[in-house]
C-alpha positions as CSV (number, residue, x, y, z in Angstrom):
1,M,80.2,-3.7,18.3
2,A,77.9,-3.7,21.3
3,E,76.6,-0.4,22.7
4,K,77.6,0.6,26.2
5,V,74.1,1.9,27.2
6,V,70.8,1.5,25.5
7,I,67.9,3.4,26.9
8,I,64.3,2.4,26.2
9,G,62.0,5.4,26.4
10,T,62.4,9.1,26.2
11,G,60.2,10.6,28.8
12,P,61.8,12.5,31.7
13,A,63.4,9.4,33.1
14,G,64.9,8.2,29.8
15,L,66.1,11.7,28.8
16,T,67.7,12.3,32.2
17,A,69.5,9.0,32.0
18,A,70.6,10.0,28.5
19,I,72.1,13.3,29.8
20,Y,74.0,11.6,32.6
21,S,75.3,8.7,30.6
22,A,76.3,10.9,27.7
23,R,78.2,13.2,30.0
24,A,80.1,10.1,31.1
25,N,81.2,9.7,27.4
26,L,79.1,6.5,26.9
27,S,77.2,7.8,23.9
28,P,73.9,6.2,24.8
29,L,71.5,5.0,22.2
30,C,67.9,6.1,23.1
31,L,64.9,4.3,21.6
32,E,62.0,6.7,21.3
33,G,59.3,4.1,21.1
34,P,55.7,4.7,20.0
35,E,55.1,7.5,22.5
36,G,58.3,9.6,22.5
37,G,58.3,11.9,25.4
38,G,55.9,9.8,27.4
39,Q,52.8,11.2,29.2
40,L,54.2,14.7,29.3
41,M,53.4,15.0,25.6
42,T,49.7,15.3,26.5
43,T,50.2,17.8,29.3
44,T,49.4,21.4,28.3
45,G,50.9,23.2,31.3
46,V,53.7,22.1,33.7
47,E,54.1,24.3,36.7
48,N,55.7,22.0,39.3
49,Y,58.9,21.1,37.5
50,P,61.8,23.0,39.0
51,G,63.7,25.6,37.0
52,F,60.8,27.3,35.2
53,R,59.5,30.6,36.5
54,Q,56.5,30.4,34.1
55,A,54.5,27.3,33.1
56,I,56.0,25.3,30.3
57,T,54.1,22.9,28.1
58,G,54.9,19.2,28.4
59,P,56.1,18.9,24.8
60,A,58.3,22.0,25.2
61,L,59.9,20.5,28.4
62,I,60.6,17.3,26.6
63,E,62.1,19.1,23.5
64,E,64.5,21.1,25.7
65,T,65.6,18.1,27.6
66,H,66.0,16.1,24.3
67,H,68.3,18.9,22.9
68,Q,70.3,18.9,26.2
69,A,70.9,15.2,25.9
70,E,71.9,15.5,22.3
71,R,74.4,18.3,23.1
72,F,76.4,15.8,25.2
73,G,76.4,13.0,22.6
74,A,73.2,11.0,23.2
75,R,71.9,9.4,20.1
76,F,68.2,8.9,19.3
77,A,66.4,6.4,17.1
78,F,62.7,6.5,16.3
79,E,62.4,2.8,16.9
80,T,60.2,0.7,19.2
81,A,61.7,-2.1,21.4
82,L,59.7,-5.2,20.5
83,S,61.5,-7.8,22.6
84,V,64.7,-8.2,24.6
85,H,67.0,-11.2,25.4
86,L,68.6,-10.8,28.8
87,S,70.0,-14.3,29.5
88,S,73.5,-13.3,28.6
89,R,75.5,-10.1,28.0
90,P,75.7,-8.2,25.7
91,F,71.9,-8.0,25.9
92,T,70.0,-8.0,22.6
93,V,67.2,-5.6,21.9
94,K,65.0,-6.3,18.9
95,T,63.4,-3.2,17.5
96,D,61.0,-2.7,14.6
97,A,64.0,-1.9,12.5
98,R,67.0,-4.0,13.6
99,R,68.7,-5.8,16.5
100,V,70.9,-3.9,18.9
101,E,73.4,-5.3,21.4
102,S,74.3,-3.5,24.6
103,E,76.4,-4.1,27.7
104,T,73.7,-2.4,29.9
105,L,70.1,-1.6,29.5
106,I,68.0,1.2,31.1
107,V,64.3,0.6,30.9
108,A,62.4,3.8,31.1
109,S,59.4,2.8,29.0
110,G,56.9,4.4,31.4
111,A,53.3,3.5,32.3
112,S,50.2,4.3,30.4
113,A,47.1,5.6,32.2
114,R,44.0,3.5,31.8
115,W,41.3,5.5,30.1
116,L,37.6,5.0,29.8
117,G,37.8,4.4,26.1
118,L,35.3,7.1,25.1
119,E,35.7,9.0,21.8
120,N,35.3,12.5,23.4
121,E,37.7,11.5,26.2
122,Q,40.6,11.4,23.7
123,K,39.5,14.6,22.0
124,L,39.4,16.5,25.3
125,R,42.6,15.2,26.9
126,G,44.5,18.2,27.9
127,H,41.4,20.3,27.6
128,G,39.6,19.3,30.8
129,V,40.2,15.6,30.8
130,S,43.2,14.5,32.8
131,A,44.7,11.5,34.5
132,C,46.8,13.4,37.0
133,A,45.4,15.7,39.6
134,T,48.8,16.7,40.9
135,C,49.7,17.8,37.4
136,D,46.6,19.7,36.5
137,G,44.5,20.3,39.6
138,F,45.8,23.9,39.9
139,F,44.0,24.9,36.7
140,F,40.6,24.0,38.2
141,K,40.4,26.6,40.9
142,G,36.8,27.2,42.0
143,K,35.5,24.7,39.5
144,E,33.4,21.6,39.8
145,V,35.0,18.4,38.6
146,L,34.5,14.6,38.5
147,V,36.9,11.9,39.6
148,V,36.3,8.5,38.0
149,G,37.4,5.6,40.1
150,G,37.1,4.0,43.5
151,G,40.5,3.0,44.7
152,D,43.1,4.6,46.9
153,S,44.5,6.6,43.9
154,A,41.1,8.0,43.1
155,M,40.6,9.1,46.7
156,E,44.0,10.7,46.8
157,E,43.2,12.5,43.6
158,A,39.8,13.6,45.0
159,L,41.3,14.9,48.2
160,F,44.0,16.7,46.4
161,L,41.5,18.4,44.2
162,T,39.5,19.8,47.1
163,R,42.4,22.2,47.7
164,F,41.4,24.0,44.5
165,C,38.0,22.9,43.3
166,A,34.6,24.1,44.6
167,K,33.2,20.6,44.4
168,V,34.6,17.1,43.6
169,T,32.2,14.3,42.6
170,V,33.5,10.8,42.7
171,V,31.9,8.5,40.1
172,H,32.2,4.8,40.9
173,R,30.7,1.8,39.2
174,R,30.0,0.0,42.4
175,D,28.0,0.8,45.6
176,K,31.1,1.1,47.8
177,L,34.7,2.1,47.4
178,R,37.6,-0.3,46.7
179,A,39.9,2.1,48.6
180,S,41.4,1.3,51.9
181,R,39.2,2.1,54.9
182,I,41.3,5.1,56.0
183,M,41.3,6.7,52.5
184,A,37.5,6.0,52.1
185,E,36.8,7.7,55.5
186,R,38.9,10.7,54.7
187,A,37.1,11.2,51.4
188,S,33.7,10.6,53.0
189,R,34.4,13.2,55.7
190,N,35.4,15.9,53.3
191,D,32.5,18.4,52.7
192,K,33.7,19.2,49.2
193,I,33.4,15.5,48.0
194,A,30.2,13.9,46.8
195,F,29.6,10.4,45.5
196,L,27.6,9.0,42.6
197,W,27.4,5.3,43.1
198,N,26.8,2.5,40.6
199,S,27.5,4.9,37.8
200,V,29.7,5.0,34.7
201,V,30.6,7.8,32.4
202,E,29.0,7.3,28.9
203,E,29.8,10.6,27.2
204,I,31.8,13.7,27.9
205,H,30.8,17.1,26.6
206,D,31.8,19.2,24.6
207,P,34.5,18.6,22.0
208,A,33.0,21.3,19.7
209,K,33.9,23.9,22.4
210,L,37.3,22.2,23.0
211,K,36.6,22.1,26.8
212,V,34.7,19.9,29.3
213,T,31.2,21.2,30.0
214,G,29.7,18.1,31.6
215,A,29.1,14.4,31.2
216,R,26.3,11.9,30.7
217,L,26.4,9.1,33.3
218,R,24.5,5.9,33.4
219,N,23.4,4.0,36.5
220,V,24.5,0.4,36.0
221,K,21.6,-1.0,38.0
222,T,18.7,1.0,36.7
223,S,20.2,2.1,33.3
224,Q,18.9,5.6,34.1
225,A,20.9,8.4,32.4
226,L,22.0,11.5,34.3
227,E,23.5,14.7,32.9
228,V,26.1,16.2,35.3
229,P,27.6,19.6,34.6
230,C,31.3,19.9,35.3
231,E,34.4,21.6,34.0
232,G,36.9,18.8,34.4
233,I,37.1,15.0,34.6
234,F,40.0,13.2,36.2
235,V,40.2,9.5,35.3
236,S,41.8,7.5,38.1
237,I,41.4,3.8,37.2
238,G,45.0,2.8,37.3
239,H,48.1,2.7,35.2
240,N,49.6,-0.2,33.1
241,P,53.4,-0.3,33.1
242,N,54.8,-0.7,29.6
243,T,56.7,-4.0,30.2
244,A,55.2,-6.4,27.6
245,F,58.4,-6.4,25.6
246,L,60.4,-7.7,28.6
247,A,58.3,-11.0,28.4
248,G,58.7,-11.7,32.1
249,Q,62.5,-11.8,32.1
250,V,62.8,-9.1,34.8
251,E,61.1,-9.5,38.3
252,T,58.0,-7.3,38.7
253,T,55.8,-6.3,41.6
254,P,52.3,-7.9,41.9
255,D,51.0,-4.8,40.1
256,G,53.3,-5.4,37.2
257,F,55.9,-2.6,37.8
258,I,59.6,-3.5,37.6
259,A,61.0,-4.4,41.0
260,C,64.3,-2.7,41.9
261,R,66.7,-3.5,44.7
262,A,66.0,-1.1,47.6
263,G,67.8,2.2,47.2
264,T,68.9,1.6,43.6
265,T,67.5,1.1,40.1
266,A,69.0,-2.3,39.7
267,T,66.6,-5.0,38.6
268,S,66.8,-8.8,39.1
269,V,69.0,-9.0,36.0
270,Q,72.6,-7.7,36.5
271,G,73.2,-4.8,34.0
272,V,69.5,-4.0,33.6
273,F,68.2,-0.9,35.3
274,A,64.8,0.7,35.5
275,A,63.7,4.3,35.9
276,G,60.5,6.4,35.9
277,D,56.9,5.3,35.9
278,V,57.7,1.7,34.8
279,M,59.1,1.1,38.3
280,D,57.2,3.8,40.3
281,A,53.7,2.8,41.2
282,R,53.4,5.6,43.8
283,Y,54.6,9.1,42.7
284,K,54.3,9.1,38.9
285,Q,55.7,12.7,38.6
286,A,58.0,14.1,36.0
287,V,60.5,15.3,38.6
288,T,60.7,11.9,40.4
289,A,61.0,10.2,37.0
290,A,63.9,12.4,36.2
291,G,65.5,11.6,39.5
292,T,65.4,7.9,39.0
293,G,66.7,8.5,35.4
294,C,69.8,10.1,37.0
295,M,70.1,7.1,39.4
296,A,69.8,4.6,36.6
297,A,72.5,6.2,34.6
298,M,74.8,6.4,37.6
299,D,74.1,2.8,38.4
300,A,74.9,1.8,34.8
301,I,78.1,3.8,34.8
302,R,79.3,2.1,38.0
303,F,78.4,-1.3,36.7
304,L,80.4,-0.7,33.5
305,E,83.4,0.6,35.6
306,A,83.3,-2.5,37.7
307,L,83.4,-4.7,34.6
308,E,86.5,-2.8,33.4
């Protein structure tokens, strides 16, 4: 018998969708995927999610929301969606363990931040290395940090960080920014922002101390190395939406994010809805992901009601 609702992903979007659809007595099946909990699982302190007087860790927030969804009847499976077939309903989801059929599908598979690929970068994620200034900038009051990237997102991160940091140095591999003119001008006019051109990060210090103490940069034109002291590094070179398993069956934006009908979470396939970072190229916050998770569940509930 086909499921009523299958949710792919268990970050804030997927878990909120699970709560709302479970409270509608739909007993949703949630596929945890390879990164259950999404990017919040690597966040050490969350202070901007409503409802918590004190900071809560990302994993703790996910765990509480997970239990909340289970309390209303959501079911969870530690399975990864490998492919889907959306040409007819019920839809088929092939996981690494079985095939599942469902009348509706909520895609909340998130987006993965692009990283530099350095060994110490992975060791220091959550300990001075971050991909979200809005999430972590507050913890760097009065400190000097690096922002790696040259697009609009990197400039937004750098400008946001000037609210807290003593100095923000933008590291860019080219000799001019890729950002829009207005964003580049805003960053250039800010006294707290400096630029290191034609440079890439080769190594981050110091995993032995479990904190960022600096970085070794290399000039791509001269190959000259430069040691730069800092206490935080924000990597802002883009995000990759996790949509490979959809195999192009759902319409996407030019950047690869799932395209939704304006004002809804409905995709180009009737009965398929999207929520969270997989459809949000702009905000990428836990609270906005949760909001779209609520919307996706409500859209799925109304779709099923219309069928009946």
